[in-house]
mmCIF file of the C-alpha atoms, coordinates in Angstrom:
data_MODEL
# 
_entry.id   MODEL 
# 
loop_
_atom_site.group_PDB 
_atom_site.id 
_atom_site.type_symbol 
_atom_site.label_atom_id 
_atom_site.label_alt_id 
_atom_site.label_comp_id 
_atom_site.label_asym_id 
_atom_site.label_entity_id 
_atom_site.label_seq_id 
_atom_site.pdbx_PDB_ins_code 
_atom_site.Cartn_x 
_atom_site.Cartn_y 
_atom_site.Cartn_z 
_atom_site.occupancy 
_atom_site.B_iso_or_equiv 
_atom_site.pdbx_formal_charge 
_atom_site.auth_seq_id 
_atom_site.auth_comp_id 
_atom_site.auth_asym_id 
_atom_site.auth_atom_id 
_atom_site.pdbx_PDB_model_num 
ATOM 1   C CA . MET A 1 1   ? 37.797 63.035  14.187  1.00 0.00 ? 1   MET A CA 1 
ATOM 2   C CA . PRO A 1 2   ? 40.163 60.500  12.579  1.00 0.00 ? 2   PRO A CA 1 
ATOM 3   C CA . ASP A 1 3   ? 39.512 58.022  15.461  1.00 0.00 ? 3   ASP A CA 1 
ATOM 4   C CA . ARG A 1 4   ? 35.763 58.116  14.756  1.00 0.00 ? 4   ARG A CA 1 
ATOM 5   C CA . THR A 1 5   ? 36.335 57.525  11.056  1.00 0.00 ? 5   THR A CA 1 
ATOM 6   C CA . ILE A 1 6   ? 38.631 54.581  11.740  1.00 0.00 ? 6   ILE A CA 1 
ATOM 7   C CA . ARG A 1 7   ? 36.204 53.105  14.272  1.00 0.00 ? 7   ARG A CA 1 
ATOM 8   C CA . LYS A 1 8   ? 33.257 53.533  11.868  1.00 0.00 ? 8   LYS A CA 1 
ATOM 9   C CA . THR A 1 9   ? 35.234 51.932  9.026   1.00 0.00 ? 9   THR A CA 1 
ATOM 10  C CA . MET A 1 10  ? 36.153 48.991  11.272  1.00 0.00 ? 10  MET A CA 1 
ATOM 11  C CA . ASP A 1 11  ? 32.504 48.584  12.366  1.00 0.00 ? 11  ASP A CA 1 
ATOM 12  C CA . VAL A 1 12  ? 31.346 48.519  8.732   1.00 0.00 ? 12  VAL A CA 1 
ATOM 13  C CA . ARG A 1 13  ? 34.043 45.975  7.815   1.00 0.00 ? 13  ARG A CA 1 
ATOM 14  C CA . SER A 1 14  ? 33.158 43.831  10.828  1.00 0.00 ? 14  SER A CA 1 
ATOM 15  C CA . SER A 1 15  ? 29.462 43.931  9.919   1.00 0.00 ? 15  SER A CA 1 
ATOM 16  C CA . ARG A 1 16  ? 30.241 42.938  6.334   1.00 0.00 ? 16  ARG A CA 1 
ATOM 17  C CA . LEU A 1 17  ? 32.418 40.076  7.551   1.00 0.00 ? 17  LEU A CA 1 
ATOM 18  C CA . TRP A 1 18  ? 29.636 38.719  9.789   1.00 0.00 ? 18  TRP A CA 1 
ATOM 19  C CA . ILE A 1 19  ? 27.113 39.002  6.947   1.00 0.00 ? 19  ILE A CA 1 
ATOM 20  C CA . ALA A 1 20  ? 29.480 37.100  4.635   1.00 0.00 ? 20  ALA A CA 1 
ATOM 21  C CA . VAL A 1 21  ? 30.058 34.396  7.259   1.00 0.00 ? 21  VAL A CA 1 
ATOM 22  C CA . GLY A 1 22  ? 26.293 34.084  7.799   1.00 0.00 ? 22  GLY A CA 1 
ATOM 23  C CA . LEU A 1 23  ? 25.597 33.766  4.079   1.00 0.00 ? 23  LEU A CA 1 
ATOM 24  C CA . MET A 1 24  ? 28.313 31.127  3.679   1.00 0.00 ? 24  MET A CA 1 
ATOM 25  C CA . THR A 1 25  ? 26.901 29.171  6.614   1.00 0.00 ? 25  THR A CA 1 
ATOM 26  C CA . VAL A 1 26  ? 23.374 29.230  5.180   1.00 0.00 ? 26  VAL A CA 1 
ATOM 27  C CA . THR A 1 27  ? 24.665 28.240  1.745   1.00 0.00 ? 27  THR A CA 1 
ATOM 28  C CA . LEU A 1 28  ? 26.739 25.352  3.086   1.00 0.00 ? 28  LEU A CA 1 
ATOM 29  C CA . ALA A 1 29  ? 23.938 24.147  5.353   1.00 0.00 ? 29  ALA A CA 1 
ATOM 30  C CA . GLY A 1 30  ? 21.580 24.073  2.387   1.00 0.00 ? 30  GLY A CA 1 
ATOM 31  C CA . CYS A 1 31  ? 24.013 21.984  0.352   1.00 0.00 ? 31  CYS A CA 1 
ATOM 32  C CA . SER A 1 32  ? 25.045 19.545  3.047   1.00 0.00 ? 32  SER A CA 1 
ATOM 33  C CA . THR A 1 33  ? 22.276 16.987  2.721   1.00 0.00 ? 33  THR A CA 1 
ATOM 34  C CA . ALA A 1 34  ? 19.463 16.917  0.240   1.00 0.00 ? 34  ALA A CA 1 
ATOM 35  C CA . GLY A 1 35  ? 16.561 14.599  0.794   1.00 0.00 ? 35  GLY A CA 1 
ATOM 36  C CA . ILE A 1 36  ? 14.264 13.510  3.567   1.00 0.00 ? 36  ILE A CA 1 
ATOM 37  C CA . GLU A 1 37  ? 15.061 12.030  6.958   1.00 0.00 ? 37  GLU A CA 1 
ATOM 38  C CA . GLY A 1 38  ? 12.777 10.419  9.465   1.00 0.00 ? 38  GLY A CA 1 
ATOM 39  C CA . SER A 1 39  ? 13.513 8.867   12.823  1.00 0.00 ? 39  SER A CA 1 
ATOM 40  C CA . ALA A 1 40  ? 11.603 7.064   15.524  1.00 0.00 ? 40  ALA A CA 1 
ATOM 41  C CA . SER A 1 41  ? 12.463 5.274   18.732  1.00 0.00 ? 41  SER A CA 1 
ATOM 42  C CA . ALA A 1 42  ? 10.619 2.702   20.760  1.00 0.00 ? 42  ALA A CA 1 
ATOM 43  C CA . VAL A 1 43  ? 10.643 1.643   24.371  1.00 0.00 ? 43  VAL A CA 1 
ATOM 44  C CA . SER A 1 44  ? 9.599  -1.783  25.474  1.00 0.00 ? 44  SER A CA 1 
ATOM 45  C CA . GLY A 1 45  ? 6.702  -1.592  27.884  1.00 0.00 ? 45  GLY A CA 1 
ATOM 46  C CA . GLN A 1 46  ? 5.041  -4.413  29.765  1.00 0.00 ? 46  GLN A CA 1 
ATOM 47  C CA . GLY A 1 47  ? 3.214  -6.154  26.927  1.00 0.00 ? 47  GLY A CA 1 
ATOM 48  C CA . ASP A 1 48  ? 2.916  -2.958  24.878  1.00 0.00 ? 48  ASP A CA 1 
ATOM 49  C CA . GLN A 1 49  ? 5.430  -1.351  22.582  1.00 0.00 ? 49  GLN A CA 1 
ATOM 50  C CA . THR A 1 50  ? 5.294  2.436   22.703  1.00 0.00 ? 50  THR A CA 1 
ATOM 51  C CA . VAL A 1 51  ? 6.770  4.938   20.278  1.00 0.00 ? 51  VAL A CA 1 
ATOM 52  C CA . ALA A 1 52  ? 8.726  7.424   22.381  1.00 0.00 ? 52  ALA A CA 1 
ATOM 53  C CA . LYS A 1 53  ? 9.566  9.973   19.689  1.00 0.00 ? 53  LYS A CA 1 
ATOM 54  C CA . ASN A 1 54  ? 8.929  10.500  16.028  1.00 0.00 ? 54  ASN A CA 1 
ATOM 55  C CA . GLN A 1 55  ? 10.533 13.161  13.794  1.00 0.00 ? 55  GLN A CA 1 
ATOM 56  C CA . ILE A 1 56  ? 10.565 13.976  10.068  1.00 0.00 ? 56  ILE A CA 1 
ATOM 57  C CA . THR A 1 57  ? 13.045 16.415  8.517   1.00 0.00 ? 57  THR A CA 1 
ATOM 58  C CA . ARG A 1 58  ? 12.791 17.661  4.937   1.00 0.00 ? 58  ARG A CA 1 
ATOM 59  C CA . ASN A 1 59  ? 15.877 19.128  3.318   1.00 0.00 ? 59  ASN A CA 1 
ATOM 60  C CA . ASN A 1 60  ? 15.648 20.974  0.016   1.00 0.00 ? 60  ASN A CA 1 
ATOM 61  C CA . ASP A 1 61  ? 15.605 18.556  -2.884  1.00 0.00 ? 61  ASP A CA 1 
ATOM 62  C CA . LEU A 1 62  ? 13.312 19.481  -5.745  1.00 0.00 ? 62  LEU A CA 1 
ATOM 63  C CA . LYS A 1 63  ? 13.498 15.970  -7.177  1.00 0.00 ? 63  LYS A CA 1 
ATOM 64  C CA . LEU A 1 64  ? 11.882 14.572  -4.008  1.00 0.00 ? 64  LEU A CA 1 
ATOM 65  C CA . GLY A 1 65  ? 9.541  17.497  -3.385  1.00 0.00 ? 65  GLY A CA 1 
ATOM 66  C CA . ASN A 1 66  ? 6.402  15.385  -3.726  1.00 0.00 ? 66  ASN A CA 1 
ATOM 67  C CA . LEU A 1 67  ? 7.638  12.374  -1.789  1.00 0.00 ? 67  LEU A CA 1 
ATOM 68  C CA . HIS A 1 68  ? 6.455  12.424  1.814   1.00 0.00 ? 68  HIS A CA 1 
ATOM 69  C CA . ILE A 1 69  ? 6.952  10.270  4.870   1.00 0.00 ? 69  ILE A CA 1 
ATOM 70  C CA . THR A 1 70  ? 3.391  9.914   6.094   1.00 0.00 ? 70  THR A CA 1 
ATOM 71  C CA . ASP A 1 71  ? 4.019  7.634   9.058   1.00 0.00 ? 71  ASP A CA 1 
ATOM 72  C CA . LEU A 1 72  ? 6.887  6.363   11.188  1.00 0.00 ? 72  LEU A CA 1 
ATOM 73  C CA . LYS A 1 73  ? 6.502  3.647   13.784  1.00 0.00 ? 73  LYS A CA 1 
ATOM 74  C CA . ALA A 1 74  ? 8.771  1.435   15.800  1.00 0.00 ? 74  ALA A CA 1 
ATOM 75  C CA . ASP A 1 75  ? 8.016  -1.729  17.706  1.00 0.00 ? 75  ASP A CA 1 
ATOM 76  C CA . PHE A 1 76  ? 9.817  -4.872  18.777  1.00 0.00 ? 76  PHE A CA 1 
ATOM 77  C CA . THR A 1 77  ? 9.806  -8.296  17.221  1.00 0.00 ? 77  THR A CA 1 
ATOM 78  C CA . GLY A 1 78  ? 11.263 -10.413 19.985  1.00 0.00 ? 78  GLY A CA 1 
ATOM 79  C CA . SER A 1 79  ? 14.202 -8.356  21.257  1.00 0.00 ? 79  SER A CA 1 
ATOM 80  C CA . LEU A 1 80  ? 14.882 -6.579  17.944  1.00 0.00 ? 80  LEU A CA 1 
ATOM 81  C CA . LEU A 1 81  ? 13.602 -3.134  16.995  1.00 0.00 ? 81  LEU A CA 1 
ATOM 82  C CA . ARG A 1 82  ? 11.445 -3.105  13.872  1.00 0.00 ? 82  ARG A CA 1 
ATOM 83  C CA . ALA A 1 83  ? 10.979 0.041   11.763  1.00 0.00 ? 83  ALA A CA 1 
ATOM 84  C CA . HIS A 1 84  ? 7.811  0.825   9.806   1.00 0.00 ? 84  HIS A CA 1 
ATOM 85  C CA . VAL A 1 85  ? 7.833  3.712   7.325   1.00 0.00 ? 85  VAL A CA 1 
ATOM 86  C CA . SER A 1 86  ? 4.981  4.800   5.050   1.00 0.00 ? 86  SER A CA 1 
ATOM 87  C CA . LEU A 1 87  ? 5.817  6.844   1.952   1.00 0.00 ? 87  LEU A CA 1 
ATOM 88  C CA . LEU A 1 88  ? 3.502  8.712   -0.434  1.00 0.00 ? 88  LEU A CA 1 
ATOM 89  C CA . ASN A 1 89  ? 4.228  10.190  -3.850  1.00 0.00 ? 89  ASN A CA 1 
ATOM 90  C CA . ARG A 1 90  ? 1.809  13.121  -4.160  1.00 0.00 ? 90  ARG A CA 1 
ATOM 91  C CA . ASP A 1 91  ? 2.678  13.746  -7.791  1.00 0.00 ? 91  ASP A CA 1 
ATOM 92  C CA . ASN A 1 92  ? 1.727  12.077  -11.068 1.00 0.00 ? 92  ASN A CA 1 
ATOM 93  C CA . ASP A 1 93  ? 5.393  11.582  -11.971 1.00 0.00 ? 93  ASP A CA 1 
ATOM 94  C CA . THR A 1 94  ? 7.437  8.511   -11.110 1.00 0.00 ? 94  THR A CA 1 
ATOM 95  C CA . LEU A 1 95  ? 10.129 9.077   -8.483  1.00 0.00 ? 95  LEU A CA 1 
ATOM 96  C CA . HIS A 1 96  ? 13.452 7.210   -8.455  1.00 0.00 ? 96  HIS A CA 1 
ATOM 97  C CA . PHE A 1 97  ? 15.278 7.373   -5.135  1.00 0.00 ? 97  PHE A CA 1 
ATOM 98  C CA . GLN A 1 98  ? 17.358 5.484   -2.593  1.00 0.00 ? 98  GLN A CA 1 
ATOM 99  C CA . TYR A 1 99  ? 16.755 4.887   1.082   1.00 0.00 ? 99  TYR A CA 1 
ATOM 100 C CA . ARG A 1 100 ? 18.840 3.610   3.962   1.00 0.00 ? 100 ARG A CA 1 
ATOM 101 C CA . PHE A 1 101 ? 18.049 2.645   7.533   1.00 0.00 ? 101 PHE A CA 1 
ATOM 102 C CA . SER A 1 102 ? 20.463 3.450   10.347  1.00 0.00 ? 102 SER A CA 1 
ATOM 103 C CA . TRP A 1 103 ? 20.198 2.049   13.862  1.00 0.00 ? 103 TRP A CA 1 
ATOM 104 C CA . PHE A 1 104 ? 21.165 3.671   17.172  1.00 0.00 ? 104 PHE A CA 1 
ATOM 105 C CA . ASP A 1 105 ? 21.523 2.472   20.759  1.00 0.00 ? 105 ASP A CA 1 
ATOM 106 C CA . GLU A 1 106 ? 20.000 4.218   23.789  1.00 0.00 ? 106 GLU A CA 1 
ATOM 107 C CA . ASN A 1 107 ? 23.006 6.586   23.963  1.00 0.00 ? 107 ASN A CA 1 
ATOM 108 C CA . GLY A 1 108 ? 22.586 7.672   20.342  1.00 0.00 ? 108 GLY A CA 1 
ATOM 109 C CA . ARG A 1 109 ? 25.595 5.742   19.033  1.00 0.00 ? 109 ARG A CA 1 
ATOM 110 C CA . GLU A 1 110 ? 25.170 4.217   15.580  1.00 0.00 ? 110 GLU A CA 1 
ATOM 111 C CA . ILE A 1 111 ? 25.192 0.418   15.422  1.00 0.00 ? 111 ILE A CA 1 
ATOM 112 C CA . ASP A 1 112 ? 26.909 -1.412  12.527  1.00 0.00 ? 112 ASP A CA 1 
ATOM 113 C CA . SER A 1 113 ? 27.175 1.669   10.332  1.00 0.00 ? 113 SER A CA 1 
ATOM 114 C CA . ASP A 1 114 ? 29.169 -0.234  7.700   1.00 0.00 ? 114 ASP A CA 1 
ATOM 115 C CA . THR A 1 115 ? 26.281 -2.617  6.988   1.00 0.00 ? 115 THR A CA 1 
ATOM 116 C CA . ASP A 1 116 ? 23.739 0.061   6.042   1.00 0.00 ? 116 ASP A CA 1 
ATOM 117 C CA . ALA A 1 117 ? 23.501 0.082   2.237   1.00 0.00 ? 117 ALA A CA 1 
ATOM 118 C CA . TRP A 1 118 ? 21.468 2.422   0.026   1.00 0.00 ? 118 TRP A CA 1 
ATOM 119 C CA . THR A 1 119 ? 18.521 0.588   -1.517  1.00 0.00 ? 119 THR A CA 1 
ATOM 120 C CA . PRO A 1 120 ? 17.005 1.836   -4.783  1.00 0.00 ? 120 PRO A CA 1 
ATOM 121 C CA . LEU A 1 121 ? 13.213 2.166   -5.022  1.00 0.00 ? 121 LEU A CA 1 
ATOM 122 C CA . ILE A 1 122 ? 10.722 3.490   -7.547  1.00 0.00 ? 122 ILE A CA 1 
ATOM 123 C CA . ILE A 1 123 ? 7.362  4.932   -6.534  1.00 0.00 ? 123 ILE A CA 1 
ATOM 124 C CA . TYR A 1 124 ? 4.897  5.659   -9.308  1.00 0.00 ? 124 TYR A CA 1 
ATOM 125 C CA . GLY A 1 125 ? 2.598  8.663   -9.402  1.00 0.00 ? 125 GLY A CA 1 
ATOM 126 C CA . ASN A 1 126 ? 0.119  8.899   -6.507  1.00 0.00 ? 126 ASN A CA 1 
ATOM 127 C CA . GLU A 1 127 ? 1.387  5.617   -5.074  1.00 0.00 ? 127 GLU A CA 1 
ATOM 128 C CA . SER A 1 128 ? 2.043  4.844   -1.421  1.00 0.00 ? 128 SER A CA 1 
ATOM 129 C CA . ARG A 1 129 ? 4.572  2.303   -0.179  1.00 0.00 ? 129 ARG A CA 1 
ATOM 130 C CA . ALA A 1 130 ? 5.339  0.728   3.155   1.00 0.00 ? 130 ALA A CA 1 
ATOM 131 C CA . LEU A 1 131 ? 8.923  -0.097  4.124   1.00 0.00 ? 131 LEU A CA 1 
ATOM 132 C CA . GLN A 1 132 ? 10.039 -2.263  7.020   1.00 0.00 ? 132 GLN A CA 1 
ATOM 133 C CA . ALA A 1 133 ? 13.408 -3.163  8.445   1.00 0.00 ? 133 ALA A CA 1 
ATOM 134 C CA . ILE A 1 134 ? 14.666 -5.000  11.492  1.00 0.00 ? 134 ILE A CA 1 
ATOM 135 C CA . ALA A 1 135 ? 17.630 -3.834  13.574  1.00 0.00 ? 135 ALA A CA 1 
ATOM 136 C CA . PRO A 1 136 ? 20.847 -5.849  13.350  1.00 0.00 ? 136 PRO A CA 1 
ATOM 137 C CA . ALA A 1 137 ? 21.287 -6.012  17.141  1.00 0.00 ? 137 ALA A CA 1 
ATOM 138 C CA . PRO A 1 138 ? 19.080 -6.085  20.252  1.00 0.00 ? 138 PRO A CA 1 
ATOM 139 C CA . ASP A 1 139 ? 20.634 -2.912  21.676  1.00 0.00 ? 139 ASP A CA 1 
ATOM 140 C CA . ALA A 1 140 ? 19.052 -0.769  18.906  1.00 0.00 ? 140 ALA A CA 1 
ATOM 141 C CA . LYS A 1 141 ? 16.445 1.576   20.392  1.00 0.00 ? 141 LYS A CA 1 
ATOM 142 C CA . GLU A 1 142 ? 16.094 4.107   17.578  1.00 0.00 ? 142 GLU A CA 1 
ATOM 143 C CA . PHE A 1 143 ? 16.132 4.069   13.805  1.00 0.00 ? 143 PHE A CA 1 
ATOM 144 C CA . LYS A 1 144 ? 16.582 6.694   11.150  1.00 0.00 ? 144 LYS A CA 1 
ATOM 145 C CA . ILE A 1 145 ? 15.612 6.443   7.508   1.00 0.00 ? 145 ILE A CA 1 
ATOM 146 C CA . LYS A 1 146 ? 17.375 8.643   4.985   1.00 0.00 ? 146 LYS A CA 1 
ATOM 147 C CA . ILE A 1 147 ? 15.997 9.196   1.510   1.00 0.00 ? 147 ILE A CA 1 
ATOM 148 C CA . ARG A 1 148 ? 17.847 10.783  -1.391  1.00 0.00 ? 148 ARG A CA 1 
ATOM 149 C CA . LYS A 1 149 ? 17.467 10.947  -5.136  1.00 0.00 ? 149 LYS A CA 1 
ATOM 150 C CA . LEU A 1 150 ? 18.928 8.032   -7.022  1.00 0.00 ? 150 LEU A CA 1 
ATOM 151 C CA . SER A 1 151 ? 22.528 8.590   -8.055  1.00 0.00 ? 151 SER A CA 1 
ATOM 152 C CA . THR A 1 152 ? 23.105 8.189   -11.749 1.00 0.00 ? 152 THR A CA 1 
ATOM 153 C CA . ASN A 1 153 ? 26.821 7.316   -11.613 1.00 0.00 ? 153 ASN A CA 1 
# 
């Protein structure tokens, strides 16, 4: 009888530990990055430029809740990758935020990460904006745009 009680107590403690670990993981994951991310890659075809993949990720950020990436495209200008991003503010309020482009080679390694600066931007209510950027090197095959609320430091 005492062995069963000990085993049951250990099972309950183990279950509680796993629940606590799970809750901490969810909490930390929710706090890690707040904002919006979008990425696209392009491959150079014969005469045509084709978007190979396109992905938008929204992380919880109530201040950017009505800002949406409506389109992501990538093409080449000469040998350099060019990013096209369309944004839409679906609210009547003005949004203040920052964005940054990052560039990656075909193996997923970031190119010139030290040169990517956050750029402030304001989008007024119900306004759409188009952003463009050109890769810093010809080996860039993918871009990512990150958007976050404007820091008020």
